[in-house]
Every structure is written in C-alpha cells, then in structure tokens.
BAFIRO-300108 format. One line per field, with one value per residue (C-alpha): x, y negated, z; residue in one letter; residue number from 1. Coordinates in steps of 0.1 Angstrom, whole numbers. Example, Ala and Ser with C-alpha at 12.3 -4.5 7.8 and 13.67 -1.06 7.14 Angstrom:
2
c1 c(123; 137);
c2 c(45; 11);
c3 c(78; 71);
rest c(a; s);
nr c(1; 2);
***
This chain:
449
c1 c(211; 238; 256; 252; 287; 274; 252; 277; 303; 307; 296; 326; 351; 332; 329; 367; 369; 345; 362; 349; 360; 348; 326; 342; 326; 319; 299; 276; 247; 247; 249; 220; 198; 202; 191; 161; 151; 159; 161; 128; 130; 135; 156; 193; 195; 218; 220; 252; 286; 286; 305; 294; 309; 305; 312; 326; 333; 355; 349; 310; 290; 273; 263; 259; 264; 263; 270; 258; 250; 233; 199; 197; 178; 174; 163; 176; 209; 214; 207; 230; 259; 251; 262; 248; 230; 261; 283; 258; 258; 296; 303; 274; 297; 314; 283; 273; 242; 243; 216; 215; 224; 214; 225; 221; 220; 192; 199; 183; 210; 239; 227; 262; 270; 254; 273; 306; 301; 291; 321; 345; 330; 332; 369; 378; 350; 367; 399; 380; 359; 389; 406; 375; 360; 388; 377; 373; 341; 333; 297; 275; 237; 212; 175; 159; 123; 115; 84; 107; 140; 152; 185; 205; 235; 238; 238; 264; 286; 283; 254; 231; 194; 186; 150; 123; 117; 84; 74; 84; 105; 125; 111; 132; 155; 135; 102; 91; 61; 45; 48; 36; 63; 86; 120; 145; 176; 209; 242; 277; 309; 339; 363; 360; 361; 337; 309; 332; 350; 318; 305; 339; 338; 368; 387; 425; 440; 443; 406; 393; 402; 373; 347; 322; 324; 287; 265; 232; 205; 188; 171; 151; 116; 104; 89; 122; 142; 121; 134; 170; 161; 147; 179; 201; 182; 201; 234; 243; 250; 286; 282; 276; 268; 241; 229; 229; 208; 205; 198; 225; 203; 195; 231; 241; 211; 222; 258; 247; 224; 249; 276; 254; 248; 285; 296; 329; 340; 323; 323; 308; 281; 272; 271; 250; 225; 223; 206; 179; 143; 124; 104; 136; 152; 120; 121; 157; 146; 153; 137; 124; 147; 128; 144; 136; 107; 123; 146; 184; 210; 239; 272; 305; 317; 285; 291; 327; 317; 290; 309; 341; 323; 306; 317; 320; 317; 284; 271; 282; 264; 232; 232; 242; 213; 188; 201; 196; 160; 154; 171; 154; 183; 210; 220; 215; 253; 278; 316; 334; 369; 397; 417; 444; 435; 463; 477; 463; 483; 476; 495; 518; 526; 506; 479; 442; 428; 391; 368; 340; 308; 303; 273; 280; 251; 256; 294; 288; 300; 270; 291; 326; 344; 380; 399; 414; 451; 458; 433; 426; 398; 385; 368; 358; 338; 311; 310; 306; 277; 260; 259; 248; 223; 220; 186; 183; 195; 223; 255; 286; 319; 353; 389; 408; 414; 377; 377; 372; 344; 334; 329; 309; 288; 280; 268; 248; 234; 232; 219; 206; 228; 253; 290; 317; 352; 385; 407; 445; 469; 483; 452; 461; 438; 410; 423; 429; 394; 378; 396; 385; 349; 350; 363; 335; 309; 322; 319; 288; 252; 235; 268; 267; 291);
c2 c(-1787; -1761; -1764; -1733; -1727; -1698; -1721; -1721; -1696; -1659; -1636; -1612; -1640; -1658; -1626; -1622; -1655; -1646; -1640; -1629; -1641; -1640; -1668; -1695; -1704; -1740; -1727; -1706; -1731; -1735; -1697; -1690; -1718; -1704; -1670; -1684; -1705; -1682; -1646; -1627; -1618; -1654; -1643; -1648; -1629; -1598; -1570; -1559; -1561; -1580; -1596; -1623; -1629; -1656; -1651; -1681; -1692; -1722; -1732; -1729; -1703; -1678; -1651; -1644; -1609; -1597; -1563; -1554; -1525; -1495; -1481; -1458; -1430; -1422; -1387; -1390; -1404; -1377; -1350; -1366; -1368; -1334; -1344; -1332; -1355; -1354; -1365; -1392; -1406; -1408; -1419; -1441; -1471; -1458; -1466; -1502; -1517; -1541; -1562; -1592; -1598; -1631; -1640; -1677; -1681; -1666; -1629; -1627; -1649; -1630; -1595; -1581; -1607; -1588; -1556; -1576; -1593; -1561; -1542; -1569; -1567; -1529; -1529; -1549; -1541; -1513; -1533; -1564; -1545; -1529; -1563; -1578; -1549; -1525; -1496; -1487; -1481; -1449; -1453; -1482; -1481; -1504; -1506; -1517; -1528; -1511; -1533; -1562; -1547; -1517; -1512; -1514; -1532; -1505; -1477; -1495; -1496; -1459; -1459; -1429; -1431; -1405; -1410; -1435; -1447; -1441; -1478; -1487; -1516; -1520; -1546; -1551; -1524; -1492; -1502; -1497; -1512; -1501; -1525; -1501; -1511; -1481; -1488; -1467; -1459; -1462; -1447; -1452; -1434; -1457; -1427; -1395; -1375; -1397; -1372; -1343; -1364; -1376; -1340; -1326; -1307; -1324; -1355; -1358; -1381; -1409; -1409; -1398; -1432; -1446; -1423; -1439; -1424; -1417; -1387; -1381; -1379; -1350; -1329; -1306; -1309; -1298; -1265; -1256; -1264; -1240; -1211; -1221; -1222; -1187; -1174; -1192; -1176; -1144; -1160; -1155; -1187; -1186; -1215; -1210; -1231; -1254; -1286; -1275; -1303; -1288; -1253; -1237; -1232; -1270; -1279; -1255; -1266; -1302; -1293; -1273; -1301; -1328; -1308; -1303; -1341; -1347; -1351; -1335; -1331; -1333; -1371; -1373; -1348; -1369; -1401; -1386; -1369; -1401; -1417; -1391; -1401; -1385; -1364; -1351; -1342; -1324; -1304; -1294; -1279; -1307; -1306; -1337; -1354; -1355; -1388; -1408; -1388; -1387; -1366; -1371; -1361; -1339; -1357; -1350; -1331; -1310; -1300; -1292; -1269; -1251; -1246; -1234; -1204; -1189; -1166; -1191; -1164; -1153; -1188; -1194; -1163; -1173; -1209; -1197; -1173; -1198; -1224; -1200; -1196; -1234; -1242; -1223; -1229; -1226; -1191; -1198; -1200; -1185; -1187; -1158; -1170; -1157; -1179; -1174; -1188; -1211; -1207; -1172; -1140; -1102; -1074; -1071; -1108; -1118; -1144; -1135; -1133; -1143; -1137; -1163; -1168; -1206; -1222; -1243; -1266; -1273; -1267; -1247; -1213; -1189; -1160; -1147; -1116; -1108; -1085; -1054; -1055; -1026; -1038; -1067; -1088; -1062; -1037; -1066; -1081; -1055; -1058; -1095; -1094; -1067; -1092; -1121; -1102; -1126; -1127; -1115; -1140; -1154; -1164; -1151; -1167; -1154; -1156; -1132; -1106; -1096; -1094; -1057; -1032; -1023; -1059; -1067; -1035; -1045; -1080; -1067; -1034; -1037; -1073; -1081; -1112; -1126; -1130; -1155; -1142; -1158; -1140; -1139; -1124; -1098; -1076; -1054; -1056; -1076; -1111; -1101; -1085; -1116; -1139; -1117; -1118; -1156; -1159; -1137; -1157; -1189; -1178; -1156; -1169; -1181; -1181; -1144; -1117);
c3 c(-549; -557; -590; -612; -626; -648; -668; -697; -709; -717; -689; -690; -689; -661; -640; -640; -622; -594; -560; -526; -492; -456; -444; -423; -390; -401; -431; -411; -410; -448; -452; -429; -443; -479; -467; -449; -479; -508; -496; -498; -461; -451; -421; -415; -382; -382; -356; -338; -354; -387; -415; -439; -473; -499; -536; -555; -590; -594; -558; -560; -541; -565; -540; -503; -488; -452; -436; -401; -377; -394; -386; -356; -372; -409; -418; -454; -443; -417; -443; -468; -444; -428; -393; -360; -335; -313; -342; -352; -317; -316; -352; -362; -360; -391; -411; -419; -434; -464; -446; -469; -506; -523; -558; -563; -601; -621; -625; -659; -674; -659; -650; -641; -615; -586; -593; -597; -563; -545; -560; -547; -512; -511; -520; -489; -465; -445; -440; -430; -406; -390; -387; -371; -351; -346; -367; -404; -423; -441; -455; -465; -465; -480; -484; -517; -520; -553; -557; -562; -574; -593; -574; -606; -591; -563; -588; -609; -577; -570; -545; -544; -539; -512; -503; -493; -457; -440; -439; -403; -392; -360; -336; -304; -292; -292; -307; -343; -361; -394; -423; -450; -474; -477; -492; -511; -491; -510; -496; -508; -494; -492; -493; -512; -479; -460; -457; -449; -423; -406; -401; -392; -359; -344; -355; -354; -328; -354; -360; -325; -312; -333; -318; -294; -260; -257; -254; -270; -280; -261; -289; -266; -252; -217; -229; -246; -215; -194; -215; -206; -169; -171; -186; -160; -132; -139; -128; -92; -72; -61; -37; 0; 31; 42; 26; -10; -26; -61; -73; -94; -125; -124; -123; -151; -172; -168; -177; -208; -222; -214; -232; -263; -263; -265; -229; -219; -183; -149; -147; -182; -172; -143; -163; -190; -167; -146; -176; -179; -170; -141; -166; -181; -148; -137; -170; -163; -129; -104; -70; -53; -29; 5; 15; -17; -31; -66; -87; -88; -112; -99; -91; -107; -76; -77; -113; -104; -75; -95; -127; -111; -94; -125; -154; -183; -209; -195; -194; -230; -241; -223; -236; -271; -273; -260; -284; -313; -304; -303; -336; -364; -388; -361; -374; -411; -414; -390; -391; -375; -364; -342; -319; -294; -259; -249; -214; -210; -205; -206; -189; -219; -218; -249; -249; -249; -285; -289; -318; -319; -338; -345; -362; -392; -385; -348; -346; -314; -303; -301; -287; -284; -273; -263; -287; -272; -265; -290; -316; -340; -354; -379; -354; -332; -361; -358; -320; -322; -347; -326; -297; -319; -339; -368; -385; -422; -447; -425; -444; -425; -434; -423; -433; -456; -428; -431; -469; -470; -477; -441; -430; -462; -456; -421; -431; -461; -450; -412; -410; -444; -447; -472; -468; -479; -472; -479; -504; -506; -531; -507; -511; -540; -570; -553; -563; -599; -601; -587; -611; -640; -628; -625; -660; -673; -655; -669; -705; -703; -710; -678; -659; -649; -660);
rest c(m; i; h; d; p; l; s; t; g; c; e; p; a; l; l; k; r; v; s; v; r; l; l; e; e; h; e; r; r; s; f; d; q; l; l; i; d; r; h; y; l; h; d; a; r; l; g; g; q; s; l; r; y; v; a; e; l; d; g; q; w; v; a; l; v; s; f; s; a; p; s; l; h; l; k; a; r; e; k; w; i; g; w; s; p; r; q; r; a; r; r; l; s; m; v; v; n; n; s; r; f; l; v; l; p; e; r; a; s; f; p; n; l; a; s; r; v; l; s; l; c; l; r; r; l; s; d; d; w; r; e; r; w; g; h; p; v; l; v; v; e; s; f; v; d; e; e; r; y; r; g; t; c; y; r; a; c; g; f; e; a; v; g; a; t; k; g; f; g; r; d; k; r; d; f; y; v; r; h; d; r; p; k; q; l; y; l; r; a; l; r; p; d; a; q; a; r; l; r; r; a; r; w; s; k; e; w; a; q; y; e; t; d; v; a; g; p; c; p; f; r; a; g; e; l; r; g; l; l; d; r; l; d; s; m; k; d; g; r; s; g; h; g; l; q; h; r; q; r; y; v; l; a; c; a; a; v; a; s; l; m; g; a; g; g; y; r; a; f; a; n; t; c; g; k; f; t; q; r; q; l; r; a; l; g; a; t; v; n; e; r; t; g; s; f; h; a; p; s; a; s; t; f; q; r; a; c; s; r; i; d; p; a; h; l; a; t; l; v; g; r; w; l; a; e; q; e; i; g; a; l; a; q; l; a; v; d; g; k; v; l; r; g; s; s; r; s; d; g; k; a; v; h; l; l; s; a; v; t; h; q; l; r; l; t; i; d; q; i; a; i; d; e; k; s; n; e; i; p; a; f; a; t; l; l; e; k; v; k; p; p; p; g; t; l; i; t; a; d; a; m; h; c; q; q; e; s; a; r; i; v; l; q; d; y; g; g; d; y; l; f; g; l; k; g; n; q; s; g; i; l; e; l; a; q; n; r; l; k; q; a; a; f; s; p; g; g; r; p);
nr c(1; 2; 3; 4; 5; 6; 7; 8; 9; 10; 11; 12; 13; 14; 15; 16; 17; 18; 19; 20; 21; 22; 23; 24; 25; 26; 27; 28; 29; 30; 31; 32; 33; 34; 35; 36; 37; 38; 39; 40; 41; 42; 43; 44; 45; 46; 47; 48; 49; 50; 51; 52; 53; 54; 55; 56; 57; 58; 59; 60; 61; 62; 63; 64; 65; 66; 67; 68; 69; 70; 71; 72; 73; 74; 75; 76; 77; 78; 79; 80; 81; 82; 83; 84; 85; 86; 87; 88; 89; 90; 91; 92; 93; 94; 95; 96; 97; 98; 99; 100; 101; 102; 103; 104; 105; 106; 107; 108; 109; 110; 111; 112; 113; 114; 115; 116; 117; 118; 119; 120; 121; 122; 123; 124; 125; 126; 127; 128; 129; 130; 131; 132; 133; 134; 135; 136; 137; 138; 139; 140; 141; 142; 143; 144; 145; 146; 147; 148; 149; 150; 151; 152; 153; 154; 155; 156; 157; 158; 159; 160; 161; 162; 163; 164; 165; 166; 167; 168; 169; 170; 171; 172; 173; 174; 175; 176; 177; 178; 179; 180; 181; 182; 183; 184; 185; 186; 187; 188; 189; 190; 191; 192; 193; 194; 195; 196; 197; 198; 199; 200; 201; 202; 203; 204; 205; 206; 207; 208; 209; 210; 211; 212; 213; 214; 215; 216; 217; 218; 219; 220; 221; 222; 223; 224; 225; 226; 227; 228; 229; 230; 231; 232; 233; 234; 235; 236; 237; 238; 239; 240; 241; 242; 243; 244; 245; 246; 247; 248; 249; 250; 251; 252; 253; 254; 255; 256; 257; 258; 259; 260; 261; 262; 263; 264; 265; 266; 267; 268; 269; 270; 271; 272; 273; 274; 275; 276; 277; 278; 279; 280; 281; 282; 283; 284; 285; 286; 287; 288; 289; 290; 291; 292; 293; 294; 295; 296; 297; 298; 299; 300; 301; 302; 303; 304; 305; 306; 307; 308; 309; 310; 311; 312; 313; 314; 315; 316; 317; 318; 319; 320; 321; 322; 323; 324; 325; 326; 327; 328; 329; 330; 331; 332; 333; 334; 335; 336; 337; 338; 339; 340; 341; 342; 343; 344; 345; 346; 347; 348; 349; 350; 351; 352; 353; 354; 355; 356; 357; 358; 359; 360; 361; 362; 363; 364; 365; 366; 367; 368; 369; 370; 371; 372; 373; 374; 375; 376; 377; 378; 379; 380; 381; 382; 383; 384; 385; 386; 387; 388; 389; 390; 391; 392; 393; 394; 395; 396; 397; 398; 399; 400; 401; 402; 403; 404; 405; 406; 407; 408; 409; 410; 411; 412; 413; 414; 415; 416; 417; 418; 419; 420; 421; 422; 423; 424; 425; 426; 427; 428; 429; 430; 431; 432; 433; 434; 435; 436; 437; 438; 439; 440; 441; 442; 443; 444; 445; 446; 447; 448; 449);
***
C-alpha cells in the first residue's frame, strides 16, 4: 500500500515540495500496474511515441502522468488550429495526447494537487520530448469524460474546451468502434505562437526539419476527380512516340492531387500515387495494364516527361479553378500578392514579376499573371481578379500598394466582396484619417464612429 504523504500538513506548503521527473525503466511495471488497478480506463498501453512522468512528494509517488501520440482526426482540433489536411499530415507529430493522468491521494482533500502536477509536466514536456524523440511539442490535447470529471485542473493550466467527440474509440490501426461516451476535448498551446506556427504556409529551415516527409490525405472523391480530368483534356500532349502507357491527363491529375496532398518532386509524386488504391487510380483516369490486368501509378520518369512538356501556368489555372469548385470555402479569403520569379529574365534584364491569388484556407495559388514590363501591380490587380472571378462576399487581402480607391472599388462594386489592405505612413492623409476613425470607434457607444 502506498503511503499518502499529503495526509497531514497545509496544502500550499506541501504543493511547493511536489516535483516531477521522467519514469525510470525499472519502475515501469509498478507504473503500469497502478494505472491498471486505479485508473478508470484500467489500461496502461500507450500508442506511438510516449513519455511517462511520476510526481513525488518527499520521495513518495503522488501522481502518474503519460503523454503519447495524438489522435489522427479531430474535427474540433483541426478547426482550433486552422491547418490544412496537408499541414496536419506533416505536422501532427507536434501535437501530443495527455493519455493518462492518475492522482493517487484523495482529490477532495487536496484539490489543487492535480493542477500543480500537470503544470510541472507542461513546463518541461517540449524539452523532454525533443531530447527523447528529436523534435519539440507545440500543442497538448486531452479528453475528459465529463460524466466523471469536470476538467477543472485542465482549465486551471490554460487548457481550452473546444468541443465534444462523437463517441467513437480507435480500435486497431484504421478501425473505429462506437462507445457512446462522448468526451470533451481540451487543447493547450505550449507556445504563444503555436497555432499560427502550425498553420503557417512554409516553415523556416530550423523548423522544416521537424516536418514529417509524408503526403496526404487525399480529400477528393471519385466524382470530384472526374471534373479535373475533363479540364485536363484541354491540354495538348507534348509527348510523342510509341509505347505511351499512361494518358497525359491521368499523369497530370496524379501530379496535381499528389501535390495537393503535400508531395513535392517527381519521385515524391510516384511514391504518393503508388499508395493509391485501385479505385483511386481508376478515378484519376488510369487505364488497365494489359499484362497485369490492373491499374498502375506513373513512375517518376513518366511524371518528369509529362510535366516538362506542358505550360505550367495553364496547368495551374486549370487546377486552381477546379479546386475552387470543390472547396466551397476555398475562395472565402484570398490574398493578392506580388513576387519576383527568381532566376527569370526579361528583355530588359529584369526578373519576371508575378501577381498571384492565394487562398488563405488552403495556402494554394488559384491563379497568377505576369506583370507587364512597363507596369506594376496596381493595374494587374483588376486583371487578376477578372481571371479568378471571386464570388460575392470574398475577403480580398493585399499589401499597402493596393490601398487606394480604385482597388477598393473593384472589390466592393465589381465583385461584391470585402477588402483588407495594408496601410503605411507614406500615403498622405490616409493613415491619419484611419487613426482618427479608430479612436472614435474605441470611445463611441457600440464600438462604431
């Protein structure tokens, strides 16, 4: 029987003496047995990468805590973070699950012990995880059965309740069974910028090393993919000769879907498409191999030959427009941004300047145009929106160059959208007017000037 060191003494003084450390290997059997005997799940098994902690007071165990691999799919978590399926596939390892939490003394006697232990674990979790598994942690998730617990210690440690699960539990790798006991999902960011970092379009070299080199999942159904094939039929096949095993539209459709799933490069395209099922390959337009009687994914060399003989801008336009039709909210927010194409050159020696429309939600380029040599982004703004044709209600964001009446008029009157433009002090009078309006809004009833 475990001695209860909290049986006497003042709780605040005792809590200051509580410490947390990683479990040592020779203690594993005792740790697991306590979870089996006293935790309400009666199960000590953990999935994937994991860490186990013990909280001690004067050498005696007072709590057991474990962290392990996160859930694969959680609608409330994905909404809270705001990342795309591609980002989730590559960065899910940055999320860990507080899979077990067992307080050994009676909680009613010392109600703050749980939050004290959890707080101590969270302070060191990311560093410990990096030391053990080679990468830091940005978010912690936990499930609370609210028929048993109120989640008070999680709220005290900065966790946020984001929604209830649907009452399914994972059984084996890709199989879920209904248990009809939905739990409340709690999430806690371990850094102030955790959510913004996880949904960032590109990571710096320092952080990119932690991304998992995987692609997926494929978010499109067979019926949706047929629309992509119809669009790709308009592109002329630049290949020639006998023995072409795959139609060009099939190769390009595979490349487009693999790219949307996170694959980059011909070899990555081949590896990603090589994992598609026969049904998926057929939906992408594959033809049956006469020798094997089945569908085959294109090889890396096939992707290279097909993609090197097409107009990439035309392909991007076709895929972007098809994608906008599939994602109802894909065009809800668009960023218009100009970039110089590195390594390019015009007749005057200057690099090619492109103006692109990029979706905030998917972080993908819907369309782009080259800016004329003797022009700039301002007149190209209208031309780009004419190609994209954003639906009414779309929010268009752009930098300070477009903070002018004509650009605002185009968004509001021509397309019925809203705009959010940057503003700098070099635009005479506008900055001062905006500052005055904000001051009026701050002190007026209802927050409006």
